[in-house]
GUMI-53356 format. One line per 4 residues: number of its first residue (from 1); for each residue x negated, y, z negated of N, C-alpha, C. Coordinates in Angstrom, 3 decimals, decimal comma. Example, Ala and Ser with C-alpha at 12.3 -4.5 7.8 and 13.67 -1.06 7.14 Angstrom:
BEGIN
1) -13,190:-5,690:-7,800:-12,300:-4,500:-7,800:-13,200:-3,300:-7,800 ~ -12,850:-2,250:-7,080:-13,670:-1,060:-7,140:-12,900:0,030:-7,870 .
END
This chain:
BEGIN
1) -152,776:85,438:-103,743:-152,111:86,297:-102,704:-151,181:85,162:-101,975 ~ -150,029:85,387:-101,769:-149,116:84,338:-101,017:-149,761:84,607:-99,563 ~ -149,307:83,517:-98,800:-149,454:83,681:-97,339:-148,756:84,581:-96,519 ~ -149,217:85,148:-95,517:-148,463:85,994:-94,617:-147,305:85,423:-94,328 .
5) -146,079:86,028:-94,520:-144,680:85,344:-94,147:-144,653:85,047:-92,578 ~ -145,380:85,702:-91,786:-145,243:85,685:-90,285:-145,860:84,352:-89,982 ~ -147,205:84,014:-90,665:-147,825:82,829:-90,543:-146,954:81,479:-90,903 ~ -146,394:81,755:-92,188:-145,331:80,839:-92,848:-144,575:80,323:-91,841 .
9) -143,755:81,255:-91,209:-142,663:80,893:-90,261:-143,081:80,491:-88,926 ~ -144,312:80,856:-88,578:-144,779:80,673:-87,355:-144,408:81,691:-86,101 ~ -144,204:82,903:-86,706:-143,800:83,875:-85,595:-144,771:84,935:-85,366 ~ -144,794:85,816:-84,457:-145,696:86,913:-84,470:-144,873:88,092:-85,340 .
13) -145,830:89,172:-85,490:-145,115:90,446:-86,173:-144,109:91,183:-85,446 ~ -144,223:90,956:-84,048:-143,199:91,469:-82,973:-142,035:90,652:-82,990 ~ -141,869:89,681:-83,454:-140,769:88,743:-83,351:-139,413:89,475:-83,600 ~ -138,450:89,073:-82,852:-136,971:89,669:-82,970:-136,482:88,861:-84,294 .
17) -135,303:89,602:-84,736:-134,629:89,066:-85,997:-133,939:87,674:-85,469 ~ -133,653:87,399:-84,302:-133,127:86,032:-83,678:-134,278:85,158:-83,967 ~ -135,429:85,510:-83,367:-136,481:84,491:-83,564:-136,936:84,173:-84,833 ~ -137,095:85,244:-85,603:-137,250:84,680:-87,183:-136,321:84,010:-87,791 .
21) -135,058:84,199:-87,563:-133,927:83,273:-88,166:-134,028:81,935:-87,736 ~ -134,239:81,893:-86,106:-134,287:80,613:-85,761:-135,363:79,686:-86,121 ~ -136,731:80,261:-86,297:-137,665:79,845:-86,858:-137,414:79,247:-88,263 ~ -136,901:80,180:-89,149:-136,423:79,786:-90,532:-135,570:78,525:-90,733 .
25) -134,685:78,444:-89,863:-133,594:77,491:-89,789:-134,266:76,194:-89,524 ~ -135,204:76,165:-88,563:-135,803:74,950:-88,084:-136,753:74,451:-89,251 ~ -137,490:75,268:-89,770:-138,620:74,983:-90,912:-137,735:74,639:-92,269 ~ -136,468:75,255:-92,469:-135,840:75,007:-93,593:-135,089:73,569:-93,686 .
29) -134,757:73,228:-92,395:-134,048:72,105:-92,177:-135,277:70,934:-92,193 ~ -136,551:71,191:-91,798:-137,538:70,160:-91,760:-138,116:69,888:-93,101 ~ -138,133:70,749:-93,875:-138,741:70,602:-95,323:-137,725:70,571:-96,565 ~ -136,386:70,418:-96,033:-135,293:70,535:-97,044:-135,461:69,274:-97,960 .
33) -135,190:69,348:-99,165:-135,357:68,358:-100,226:-134,433:67,091:-99,927 ~ -133,326:67,438:-99,345:-132,513:66,229:-99,014:-133,089:65,281:-98,001 ~ -133,941:65,750:-96,971:-134,718:65,223:-96,067:-136,151:64,501:-96,619 ~ -136,611:65,231:-97,705:-138,010:64,689:-98,187:-137,776:64,372:-99,778 .
37) -136,861:63,672:-100,203:-136,800:63,348:-101,775:-138,163:62,770:-102,207 ~ -138,624:63,652:-103,296:-139,675:63,330:-104,053:-141,049:63,607:-103,525 ~ -140,909:64,418:-102,305:-142,029:64,939:-101,606:-142,343:66,237:-102,256 ~ -143,569:66,448:-102,908:-143,733:67,725:-103,637:-144,254:68,615:-102,786 .
41) -145,197:68,142:-101,683:-145,558:68,969:-100,740:-144,572:69,701:-99,790 ~ -143,584:68,904:-99,405:-142,466:69,385:-98,364:-141,684:70,248:-99,340 ~ -141,561:70,146:-100,699:-140,873:70,976:-101,634:-141,463:72,388:-101,557 ~ -142,820:72,347:-101,881:-143,490:73,648:-101,805:-143,519:74,344:-100,589 .
45) -143,480:73,711:-99,503:-143,507:74,355:-98,226:-142,052:74,865:-98,019 ~ -140,962:74,119:-98,600:-139,504:74,428:-98,300:-139,348:75,927:-99,275 ~ -140,082:76,005:-100,398:-139,978:77,294:-101,130:-140,706:78,315:-100,651 ~ -141,812:78,062:-99,954:-142,631:79,081:-99,225:-141,807:79,452:-98,015 .
49) -141,133:78,876:-97,176:-140,318:79,142:-96,166:-139,084:80,196:-96,762 ~ -138,582:79,760:-97,817:-137,579:80,598:-98,268:-137,944:82,287:-98,679 ~ -139,109:82,185:-99,338:-139,795:83,409:-99,766:-140,221:84,079:-98,580 ~ -140,858:83,510:-97,456:-141,147:84,174:-96,323:-139,823:84,862:-95,578 .
53) -138,965:84,264:-95,558:-137,782:84,599:-94,865:-137,176:85,690:-95,637 ~ -137,030:85,746:-97,018:-136,648:86,813:-97,771:-137,207:87,961:-97,437 ~ -138,560:88,107:-97,188:-139,254:89,282:-96,721:-138,918:89,761:-95,543 ~ -139,347:88,905:-94,271:-139,305:89,336:-93,018:-137,849:89,187:-92,340 .
57) -136,905:88,429:-93,260:-135,570:88,427:-92,775:-134,574:89,528:-93,116 ~ -135,167:90,313:-94,038:-134,559:91,551:-94,400:-135,149:92,793:-93,853 ~ -134,445:93,597:-93,073:-134,916:94,770:-92,359:-135,696:95,712:-93,170 ~ -135,305:96,124:-94,425:-135,731:96,924:-95,243:-137,238:96,447:-95,839 .
61) -137,200:95,074:-96,170:-138,438:94,552:-96,786:-139,367:94,157:-95,848 ~ -139,040:94,022:-94,507:-139,921:93,789:-93,408:-140,553:95,003:-93,061 ~ -139,703:96,108:-93,090:-140,492:97,451:-92,742:-141,490:97,752:-93,699 ~ -141,101:97,551:-95,074:-142,124:97,722:-96,103:-143,229:96,930:-95,980 .
65) -143,078:95,596:-95,720:-144,179:94,593:-95,522:-145,131:94,974:-94,386 ~ -144,560:95,554:-93,241:-145,199:95,617:-92,124:-146,236:96,984:-92,521 ~ -145,630:97,781:-93,394:-146,419:98,987:-93,500:-147,427:98,885:-94,661 ~ -147,120:98,126:-95,713:-147,921:98,032:-97,068:-148,472:96,798:-97,175 .
69) -147,989:95,518:-96,686:-148,459:94,307:-96,965:-147,837:93,872:-98,281 ~ -148,511:93,094:-98,928:-148,187:92,652:-100,257:-148,216:93,635:-101,354 ~ -148,749:94,789:-100,932:-148,830:95,851:-101,991:-147,492:96,850:-102,147 ~ -146,697:96,380:-101,261:-145,201:97,115:-101,306:-144,499:96,792:-102,389 .
73) -143,515:97,599:-102,823:-142,638:97,540:-103,901:-141,835:96,397:-103,885 ~ -141,459:95,720:-102,738:-140,634:94,744:-102,691:-141,182:93,540:-102,026 ~ -142,491:93,333:-101,749:-142,927:92,221:-101,318:-144,076:91,491:-102,041 ~ -144,304:91,770:-103,338:-145,383:91,322:-103,961:-145,224:89,854:-104,544 .
77) -145,723:89,860:-105,954:-145,828:88,630:-106,491:-144,595:87,722:-106,637 ~ -143,512:88,367:-106,779:-142,327:87,324:-106,803:-141,828:86,500:-105,407 ~ -141,819:85,314:-105,480:-141,620:84,464:-104,431:-140,081:85,109:-103,820 ~ -139,730:85,301:-102,843:-138,535:85,957:-102,382:-138,330:87,376:-102,253 .
81) -139,575:88,046:-102,678:-139,663:89,462:-102,328:-139,602:90,279:-103,516 ~ -139,398:89,849:-104,855:-139,634:90,907:-106,017:-140,780:90,833:-106,491 ~ -141,620:91,938:-106,281:-143,029:91,937:-106,864:-143,393:93,151:-107,396 ~ -144,591:93,374:-107,927:-145,158:94,506:-108,407:-146,579:94,744:-107,813 .
85) -147,054:96,074:-107,431:-148,125:96,295:-106,845:-149,338:95,588:-107,493 ~ -150,269:95,069:-106,983:-151,337:94,382:-107,583:-151,392:92,948:-107,587 ~ -150,084:92,178:-107,542:-149,935:91,024:-107,318:-150,834:90,268:-108,370 ~ -151,607:89,113:-107,699:-152,307:88,322:-108,603:-153,751:88,940:-109,067 .
89) -153,954:90,184:-108,416:-155,213:90,889:-108,805:-155,076:91,899:-109,864 ~ -153,756:91,791:-110,400:-153,611:92,835:-111,499:-152,818:93,855:-111,221 ~ -152,242:94,638:-112,261:-151,089:95,561:-112,023:-151,863:96,998:-111,879 ~ -151,687:97,641:-110,879:-152,255:98,984:-110,667:-151,494:100,054:-110,957 .
93) -151,307:100,702:-111,984:-150,370:101,671:-112,422:-150,426:103,036:-111,475 ~ -151,568:103,236:-110,915:-151,723:104,582:-109,904:-150,923:104,158:-108,607 ~ -151,318:103,072:-108,143:-150,643:102,698:-106,876:-149,351:102,427:-106,922 ~ -148,819:102,016:-108,174:-147,516:101,718:-108,236:-146,660:103,121:-108,272 .
97) -147,345:104,083:-109,073:-146,685:105,267:-109,160:-146,706:106,031:-107,743 ~ -147,653:105,793:-107,044:-147,833:106,415:-105,739:-146,619:105,838:-104,790 ~ -146,391:104,471:-104,847:-145,337:103,946:-103,988:-144,057:104,303:-104,625 ~ -143,825:104,261:-105,835:-142,421:104,648:-106,508:-142,099:106,020:-105,985 .
101) -143,232:106,968:-106,095:-142,803:108,355:-105,559:-142,464:108,263:-104,206 ~ -143,188:107,507:-103,372:-142,918:107,575:-101,951:-141,446:107,009:-101,685 ~ -140,920:105,985:-102,512:-139,606:105,622:-102,122:-138,610:106,260:-103,026 ~ -138,886:107,529:-103,544:-137,711:108,029:-104,047:-137,622:108,370:-105,666 .
105) -138,844:108,066:-106,353:-138,890:108,323:-107,824:-139,580:109,600:-107,953 ~ -139,521:110,000:-109,326:-139,960:111,375:-109,632:-141,749:111,178:-109,965 ~ -142,346:112,239:-109,666:-143,741:112,049:-110,055:-144,025:112,295:-111,626 ~ -145,163:111,630:-112,028:-145,573:111,792:-113,366:-144,737:111,412:-114,439 .
109) -143,576:110,441:-114,205:-142,829:110,147:-115,296:-141,809:111,186:-115,642 ~ -141,524:112,319:-114,928:-140,666:113,354:-115,140:-139,048:112,981:-114,805 ~ -138,294:113,894:-114,896:-136,971:113,521:-114,783:-136,302:112,617:-113,621 ~ -137,303:112,734:-112,450:-137,017:111,929:-111,418:-137,013:110,470:-111,461 .
113) -137,565:110,066:-112,494:-137,804:108,546:-112,595:-138,895:108,126:-113,551 ~ -139,067:106,802:-113,989:-139,930:106,372:-115,003:-141,497:106,504:-114,644 ~ -142,192:106,517:-115,518:-143,706:106,639:-115,336:-144,082:105,117:-115,267 ~ -144,504:104,550:-113,966:-144,708:103,185:-114,019:-146,112:102,782:-114,653 .
117) -146,855:103,756:-115,007:-148,129:103,284:-115,746:-147,866:102,941:-116,983 ~ -146,633:103,233:-117,590:-146,323:102,897:-118,942:-145,678:101,420:-118,940 ~ -145,164:100,991:-117,805:-144,354:99,834:-117,780:-145,037:98,549:-118,305 ~ -146,222:98,487:-118,289:-146,983:97,162:-118,509:-148,182:97,591:-119,518 .
121) -147,918:98,740:-120,304:-148,945:98,987:-121,411:-149,806:99,928:-121,023 ~ -149,752:100,675:-119,953:-150,681:101,578:-119,667:-150,269:102,989:-120,345 ~ -150,370:103,193:-121,538:-149,709:104,408:-122,281:-150,388:105,657:-121,802 ~ -149,730:106,764:-122,222:-150,366:108,059:-121,641:-150,258:108,873:-122,798 .
125) -151,351:109,987:-122,979:-151,447:110,811:-124,067:-150,539:112,155:-123,925 ~ -149,819:112,196:-125,083:-148,747:113,015:-125,172:-149,132:114,050:-126,135 ~ -149,551:115,372:-125,813:-149,768:116,527:-126,421:-151,030:116,242:-127,371 ~ -150,949:116,870:-128,610:-152,070:116,778:-129,637:-151,868:115,592:-130,392 .
129) -150,637:114,733:-130,252:-150,653:113,889:-131,240:-151,265:112,472:-130,934 ~ -151,970:112,465:-129,838:-152,729:111,115:-129,671:-151,815:110,116:-128,559 ~ -152,364:109,120:-128,467:-151,321:108,220:-127,598:-150,083:107,938:-128,155 ~ -149,016:107,846:-127,591:-147,791:107,470:-128,058:-147,132:106,615:-126,880 .
133) -146,488:105,316:-127,512:-146,286:104,422:-126,615:-144,794:104,800:-126,112 ~ -144,337:104,758:-124,885:-143,106:105,148:-124,369:-142,423:103,867:-124,256 ~ -140,992:103,979:-124,792:-140,274:102,530:-124,786:-140,260:101,997:-123,325 ~ -140,432:100,728:-123,215:-140,873:100,145:-121,921:-139,230:99,701:-121,425 .
137) -138,906:100,484:-120,264:-137,598:100,220:-119,609:-137,544:98,862:-118,889 ~ -136,436:98,347:-118,657:-136,421:97,049:-118,029:-136,674:97,337:-116,493 ~ -137,462:96,423:-115,849:-137,782:96,573:-114,569:-136,945:95,725:-113,605 ~ -136,402:96,391:-112,533:-135,463:95,607:-111,623:-136,101:95,156:-110,583 .
141) -135,799:93,924:-109,993:-136,499:93,391:-108,750:-135,366:92,329:-108,090 ~ -135,925:91,677:-107,173:-134,938:90,595:-106,562:-135,421:89,280:-106,529 ~ -134,884:88,147:-106,505:-135,348:86,929:-106,344:-134,386:86,084:-105,446 ~ -135,022:85,330:-104,509:-134,357:84,495:-103,845:-134,203:83,132:-104,200 .
145) -132,917:82,432:-104,518:-132,808:81,283:-105,235:-132,429:80,348:-103,858 ~ -133,094:79,176:-103,852:-132,572:78,114:-103,022:-131,161:77,751:-103,199 ~ -130,366:77,484:-101,975:-128,971:77,306:-102,212:-128,682:76,121:-103,124 ~ -129,447:75,163:-103,083:-129,118:73,916:-103,996:-129,537:74,158:-105,519 .
149) -130,315:74,985:-105,790:-130,680:75,552:-106,972:-129,596:76,353:-107,600 ~ -128,977:77,134:-106,740:-127,929:78,046:-107,327:-126,865:77,159:-107,575 ~ -126,393:76,232:-106,761:-125,230:75,448:-106,841:-125,406:74,508:-107,956 ~ -126,590:73,904:-108,143:-126,652:72,680:-109,157:-127,403:73,182:-110,492 .
153) -128,138:74,127:-110,468:-128,816:74,780:-111,559:-130,134:74,237:-111,481 ~ -131,057:74,903:-112,117:-132,688:74,467:-112,083:-133,419:75,699:-112,392 ~ -134,439:75,819:-111,685:-135,344:77,107:-111,987:-136,051:77,455:-110,740 ~ -136,617:78,748:-110,846:-137,512:79,230:-109,872:-138,584:79,912:-110,455 .
157) -139,687:79,957:-109,838:-140,941:80,560:-110,182:-141,085:82,124:-109,624 ~ -141,617:82,721:-110,412:-142,046:84,173:-110,283:-143,378:84,510:-110,781 ~ -143,897:85,479:-110,229:-145,204:85,910:-110,631:-145,279:87,294:-111,247 ~ -145,866:87,634:-112,170:-145,806:88,890:-112,873:-147,253:89,265:-113,207 .
161) -147,823:90,068:-112,544:-149,275:90,516:-112,830:-150,044:89,381:-112,815 ~ -150,064:88,382:-112,061:-150,885:87,214:-112,143:-150,338:86,144:-112,889 ~ -149,314:86,432:-113,620:-148,870:85,296:-114,467:-147,561:84,566:-113,910 ~ -147,631:83,245:-113,919:-146,508:82,487:-113,315:-145,338:82,087:-114,244 .
165) -144,031:82,416:-113,973:-143,118:82,402:-114,941:-142,069:81,351:-114,279 ~ -141,500:80,431:-114,976:-140,331:79,740:-114,459:-139,277:80,398:-115,144 ~ -138,106:80,674:-114,366:-137,002:81,269:-114,667:-135,725:80,460:-114,654 ~ -135,041:80,099:-115,687:-133,856:79,165:-115,590:-132,863:79,656:-114,807 .
169) -132,270:78,845:-113,892:-130,932:79,426:-113,227:-129,829:78,376:-113,336 ~ -128,861:79,066:-114,069:-127,593:78,375:-114,433:-126,748:77,800:-113,061 ~ -126,119:76,751:-113,208:-125,378:76,096:-112,227:-124,225:77,019:-111,742 ~ -124,017:77,235:-110,454:-123,096:77,940:-109,904:-123,317:79,538:-109,927 .
173) -124,514:79,960:-110,007:-124,630:81,190:-110,040:-124,398:81,803:-108,768 ~ -123,829:83,204:-108,581:-123,502:83,759:-107,496:-124,340:84,858:-107,006 ~ -124,503:85,132:-105,691:-125,239:86,111:-105,094:-124,896:87,697:-105,863 ~ -125,789:88,440:-106,338:-125,384:89,548:-106,792:-125,691:89,512:-108,420 .
177) -125,478:88,466:-109,128:-125,746:88,236:-110,376:-127,263:88,746:-110,784 ~ -127,416:88,853:-112,166:-128,735:89,149:-112,559:-129,263:88,217:-113,619 ~ -130,653:88,074:-113,447:-131,385:87,034:-114,308:-132,208:87,899:-115,109 ~ -132,260:87,732:-116,617:-133,197:88,415:-117,405:-134,355:87,812:-117,706 .
181) -135,594:88,185:-117,445:-136,661:87,489:-118,017:-137,338:88,496:-119,146 ~ -137,291:87,942:-120,262:-137,681:88,777:-121,463:-139,160:89,252:-121,543 ~ -139,370:90,428:-122,325:-140,566:90,765:-122,383:-141,765:89,916:-122,812 ~ -141,324:89,275:-123,924:-142,399:88,232:-124,391:-142,777:87,198:-123,117 .
185) -142,029:87,047:-122,290:-142,382:86,270:-121,359:-143,365:86,791:-120,167 ~ -143,088:88,099:-119,800:-143,602:88,789:-118,830:-145,028:89,541:-119,435 ~ -145,106:89,591:-120,672:-146,256:90,218:-121,406:-146,191:91,858:-121,236 ~ -144,905:92,411:-120,779:-144,917:93,845:-120,511:-143,183:94,144:-120,661 .
189) -142,586:94,644:-119,860:-141,203:94,968:-119,907:-140,159:93,849:-119,715 ~ -138,874:93,898:-119,933:-137,937:92,976:-119,564:-137,980:92,981:-118,038 ~ -137,653:92,001:-117,255:-137,665:92,115:-115,933:-136,172:91,737:-115,563 ~ -135,166:92,358:-114,719:-133,892:91,971:-114,324:-133,929:91,563:-112,889 .
193) -133,621:90,398:-112,591:-133,831:89,792:-111,173:-132,481:89,786:-110,753 ~ -132,206:90,557:-109,648:-130,933:90,392:-108,670:-131,006:89,176:-107,937 ~ -130,124:88,328:-107,974:-130,077:87,103:-107,284:-129,579:87,137:-105,901 ~ -130,347:86,734:-104,788:-129,985:86,487:-103,624:-129,902:84,937:-103,413 .
197) -128,929:84,401:-102,693:-129,111:82,939:-102,290:-129,582:82,701:-100,836 ~ -130,336:81,760:-100,779:-130,958:81,422:-99,399:-129,807:80,482:-98,881 ~ -129,611:80,919:-97,555:-128,868:80,122:-96,726:-129,270:78,479:-96,637 ~ -128,138:77,697:-96,524:-128,644:76,103:-96,440:-128,437:75,869:-94,851 .
201) -129,274:74,779:-94,576:-129,396:74,440:-93,193:-127,884:73,869:-92,532 ~ -126,949:73,191:-93,383:-125,800:72,795:-93,040:-124,495:73,223:-93,792 ~ -124,757:73,413:-95,040:-123,696:73,746:-95,900:-123,457:75,200:-96,088 ~ -122,234:75,741:-96,228:-121,873:77,199:-96,547:-120,936:77,227:-97,625 .
205) -121,003:78,336:-98,437:-120,305:78,489:-99,507:-119,466:79,703:-99,612 ~ -118,197:79,393:-100,262:-117,002:80,318:-100,234:-116,669:80,334:-101,845 ~ -117,215:81,160:-102,542:-116,810:81,089:-104,171:-117,478:79,718:-104,597 ~ -116,489:78,732:-105,115:-117,060:77,494:-105,749:-116,889:76,273:-104,779 .
209) -116,401:76,801:-103,539:-116,266:75,639:-102,577:-117,224:75,805:-101,488 ~ -117,582:74,536:-100,906:-118,675:74,451:-99,953:-117,932:73,786:-98,703 ~ -118,444:74,128:-97,399:-117,909:73,702:-96,181:-119,122:72,916:-95,386 ~ -118,587:71,939:-94,691:-119,574:71,313:-93,887:-118,910:70,821:-92,479 .
213) -119,575:71,301:-91,388:-119,129:71,086:-90,301:-119,409:69,637:-89,948 ~ -118,454:68,795:-89,379:-118,748:67,399:-89,163:-118,360:67,184:-87,507 ~ -119,250:66,825:-86,895:-119,075:66,662:-85,208:-118,464:65,247:-84,980 ~ -117,611:65,078:-84,237:-116,913:63,957:-83,940:-116,762:63,718:-82,487 .
217) -116,750:62,651:-82,114:-116,472:62,248:-80,665:-115,024:62,316:-80,307 ~ -114,738:62,301:-78,870:-113,155:62,337:-78,645:-112,650:61,161:-79,047 ~ -113,181:59,873:-78,740:-112,569:58,717:-79,218:-112,424:58,442:-80,641 ~ -113,340:58,947:-81,593:-113,272:59,085:-82,947:-112,166:59,977:-83,456 .
221) -112,069:61,150:-82,666:-110,869:61,963:-83,047:-109,451:61,309:-82,586 ~ -109,370:60,526:-81,652:-108,170:59,933:-81,167:-107,900:58,690:-82,036 ~ -108,702:57,801:-82,224:-108,380:56,570:-82,993:-108,836:56,488:-84,210 ~ -109,637:57,520:-84,866:-110,009:57,524:-86,362:-111,284:56,744:-86,427 .
225) -112,027:56,922:-87,677:-113,247:56,305:-87,699:-113,683:56,604:-89,361 ~ -114,594:55,837:-89,539:-115,466:55,945:-90,951:-116,581:56,743:-90,621 ~ -116,757:57,581:-91,410:-118,062:58,714:-91,343:-118,681:58,745:-92,661 ~ -120,066:58,861:-92,499:-120,932:59,191:-93,759:-121,332:60,616:-93,862 .
229) -121,008:61,189:-94,632:-121,176:62,796:-94,934:-122,030:63,080:-96,018 ~ -122,913:64,082:-96,120:-123,860:64,475:-97,321:-122,869:65,173:-98,257 ~ -123,300:65,390:-99,731:-122,836:65,991:-100,504:-123,761:66,981:-101,237 ~ -123,236:67,941:-102,011:-124,321:68,772:-102,769:-125,119:68,054:-103,802 .
233) -124,872:67,065:-104,225:-125,540:66,284:-105,223:-126,707:65,413:-104,585 ~ -126,756:65,517:-103,197:-127,664:64,717:-102,496:-127,271:63,324:-102,072 ~ -126,107:62,812:-102,437:-125,686:61,487:-102,365:-124,667:61,707:-100,956 ~ -124,551:60,472:-100,548:-123,506:60,377:-99,126:-122,229:59,585:-99,484 .
237) -121,329:60,173:-98,819:-119,883:59,434:-99,007:-119,416:58,913:-97,704 ~ -118,804:57,894:-97,751:-118,102:57,363:-96,633:-116,552:57,885:-96,713 ~ -116,182:58,689:-95,514:-114,835:58,991:-95,641:-114,116:58,498:-94,351 ~ -112,736:58,628:-94,281:-111,980:58,164:-93,186:-111,477:59,348:-92,485 .
241) -111,747:59,281:-91,162:-111,128:60,201:-90,231:-109,843:59,684:-89,592 ~ -108,773:60,576:-90,070:-107,536:59,898:-89,675:-107,229:59,763:-88,076 ~ -106,587:59,054:-87,579:-106,515:59,013:-86,077:-105,679:60,341:-85,757 ~ -105,688:60,882:-84,699:-105,303:61,929:-84,047:-105,715:63,291:-84,826 .
245) -106,876:63,285:-84,885:-107,542:64,557:-85,559:-107,958:65,758:-84,566 ~ -107,404:66,742:-84,827:-107,770:67,922:-83,835:-109,025:68,606:-84,162 ~ -109,751:69,354:-83,628:-110,710:70,108:-83,956:-110,624:71,186:-84,831 ~ -111,167:71,481:-85,900:-110,854:72,499:-86,912:-110,005:71,960:-88,102 .
249) -109,465:70,615:-87,953:-108,728:70,042:-89,096:-109,856:69,930:-90,328 ~ -109,388:69,927:-91,668:-110,091:69,880:-92,694:-109,855:68,594:-93,567 ~ -110,728:68,169:-94,324:-110,636:67,215:-95,302:-111,125:67,604:-96,553 ~ -110,511:67,597:-97,670:-111,106:68,062:-98,848:-111,722:66,710:-99,742 .
253) -112,750:67,145:-100,374:-113,328:66,202:-101,061:-113,356:66,906:-102,695 ~ -112,401:66,433:-103,396:-111,954:67,038:-104,699:-113,492:67,004:-105,678 ~ -113,745:68,117:-106,226:-114,759:68,350:-107,382:-116,192:68,132:-106,722 ~ -116,377:68,112:-105,501:-117,682:68,046:-104,843:-118,275:69,383:-104,540 .
257) -117,640:70,466:-104,929:-118,155:71,593:-104,751:-119,197:72,181:-105,779 ~ -119,192:73,467:-105,892:-120,117:74,079:-106,988:-119,340:74,272:-108,265 ~ -119,908:73,775:-109,311:-119,096:74,079:-110,511:-117,716:73,682:-110,609 ~ -117,441:72,441:-110,263:-116,109:71,945:-110,060:-115,283:72,354:-108,855 .
261) -115,821:72,964:-107,994:-115,038:73,360:-106,785:-114,835:72,158:-105,835 ~ -114,459:72,317:-104,510:-114,263:71,441:-103,708:-115,186:71,398:-102,558 ~ -115,379:70,296:-101,924:-116,042:70,207:-100,476:-115,216:70,105:-99,397 ~ -115,167:70,870:-98,381:-114,337:70,708:-97,146:-115,103:70,175:-95,788 .
265) -114,635:69,215:-95,403:-115,095:68,593:-94,165:-114,250:69,476:-93,022 ~ -115,144:70,075:-92,054:-114,478:70,705:-90,913:-114,746:69,923:-89,806 ~ -113,802:69,336:-89,096:-114,227:68,447:-87,899:-114,161:69,234:-86,462 ~ -115,200:69,082:-85,980:-115,462:69,688:-84,671:-115,522:68,613:-83,576 .
269) -114,445:68,661:-82,646:-114,704:67,606:-81,548:-115,687:67,835:-80,587 ~ -116,358:66,811:-80,361:-117,553:67,067:-79,144:-116,959:66,558:-77,883 ~ -117,011:67,279:-76,765:-116,831:66,999:-75,536:-118,051:66,540:-74,636 ~ -118,060:65,475:-73,958:-119,105:65,028:-73,255:-119,760:66,150:-72,222 .
273) -120,908:66,495:-72,342:-121,326:67,471:-71,253:-121,940:66,666:-70,137 ~ -122,423:67,658:-69,081:-122,931:67,268:-68,128:-122,044:66,723:-66,899 ~ -122,612:66,110:-66,019:-121,695:65,640:-64,906:-121,082:64,275:-65,089 ~ -119,551:64,296:-65,120:-118,931:63,104:-65,283:-118,903:62,330:-64,164 .
277) -118,947:60,889:-64,495:-118,788:59,969:-63,158:-117,371:59,984:-62,587 ~ -117,234:59,706:-61,317:-115,964:59,479:-60,775:-114,825:58,839:-61,608 ~ -115,257:57,635:-62,061:-114,525:56,796:-62,745:-114,000:57,426:-64,140 ~ -115,090:58,065:-64,811:-114,640:58,863:-66,042:-113,594:59,932:-65,961 .
281) -113,714:60,811:-64,645:-112,825:61,615:-64,254:-111,428:61,004:-64,075 ~ -111,407:59,806:-63,411:-110,167:59,168:-63,109:-109,450:58,772:-64,430 ~ -110,144:58,302:-65,396:-109,537:57,923:-66,561:-109,147:58,998:-67,324 ~ -109,750:60,080:-67,210:-109,270:61,371:-68,068:-108,065:61,923:-67,516 .
285) -108,008:61,984:-65,978:-106,754:62,410:-65,544:-105,593:61,530:-65,712 ~ -105,985:60,260:-65,864:-104,985:59,339:-66,110:-104,413:59,432:-67,471 ~ -105,307:59,563:-68,396:-104,981:59,857:-69,847:-104,035:61,089:-69,944 ~ -104,357:62,215:-69,282:-103,820:63,325:-69,322:-102,170:63,288:-68,812 .
289) -102,066:62,534:-67,852:-100,733:62,253:-67,149:-99,838:61,257:-68,312 ~ -100,524:60,483:-69,051:-99,805:59,492:-69,663:-99,555:60,190:-71,199 ~ -100,305:61,220:-71,461:-100,095:61,928:-72,612:-100,134:63,529:-72,517 ~ -99,078:63,843:-71,851:-99,101:65,309:-71,720:-98,895:66,103:-72,894 .
293) -99,598:67,277:-72,812:-99,763:68,139:-73,897:-99,568:69,634:-73,564 ~ -99,227:70,430:-74,577:-99,007:71,732:-74,538:-99,583:72,540:-75,797 ~ -101,105:72,311:-75,829:-101,655:72,790:-76,781:-101,597:74,014:-77,206 ~ -101,328:74,981:-76,196:-101,194:76,537:-76,600:-99,754:76,968:-76,712 .
297) -98,714:76,020:-76,856:-97,554:76,375:-77,020:-97,169:77,182:-78,210 ~ -97,846:76,869:-79,490:-97,537:77,591:-80,643:-98,685:78,617:-81,010 ~ -99,618:79,038:-80,016:-100,539:79,886:-80,206:-99,888:81,367:-80,465 ~ -100,614:82,079:-81,503:-99,953:83,387:-81,899:-99,742:84,396:-80,700 .
301) -100,364:84,241:-79,714:-100,386:85,183:-78,723:-99,249:84,945:-77,523 ~ -98,771:83,678:-77,656:-97,755:83,245:-76,600:-96,483:83,698:-76,979 .
END
């Protein structure tokens, strides 16, 4: 049985969505593979954090988990929320049918929906002819894929009726696509996994392009600088920040995105916070006089 997702994230059951997401971002950043290369324990905790957030970070799954725990139809054995009633303790057709009926299915395998007792071999007697196997329909669920695995390819582990299965993930897969797990791997029906992609601590993806916010100081923006930035493949590149770079300007790294896409660096100019010294104020005022600007002259609302 997986750990309670609230315990994994270190939040209470009454935590708000903002508190849950804040805890997730903190732990995801702490255990991220880029920060812990070769650390299997950190990698396992990173995956556990992703799976926990997939359950309690989704309002529907959270409500189901709060009511049914890991027996719910979307919070069972699959890391990331796609499971079947019974988890590691075995598949329970009666419990599954009850939950399926509760969430909109038909009773007893009638026109309203499939008879879940047949999905994993629990055949049912039909009339006088004795047991007759019903064709096993594909079962649909969801799986959350780590951002890096979705971008670079790899595998994710799922659990079906106590059996652990590694599912291959092609590089560049997008959210909403489906992965098929064949029946000979599950020991029952084919499983169709709808892909969700976990957010990254600092990269964001648009199609095959990825974006990275890069904070720079005022002096770096004015004079230019050499900056070390991370890339999706885990390496770092040294790039040149051109002199006179304004906040919001972008620099493209060709081919460093997903499946041949590009990576864009978005520069964010950081202004000193707190109380400035008198001398600092004098220098800034002098700078403004020597370099007069009208930054909003071309703004669309002017």
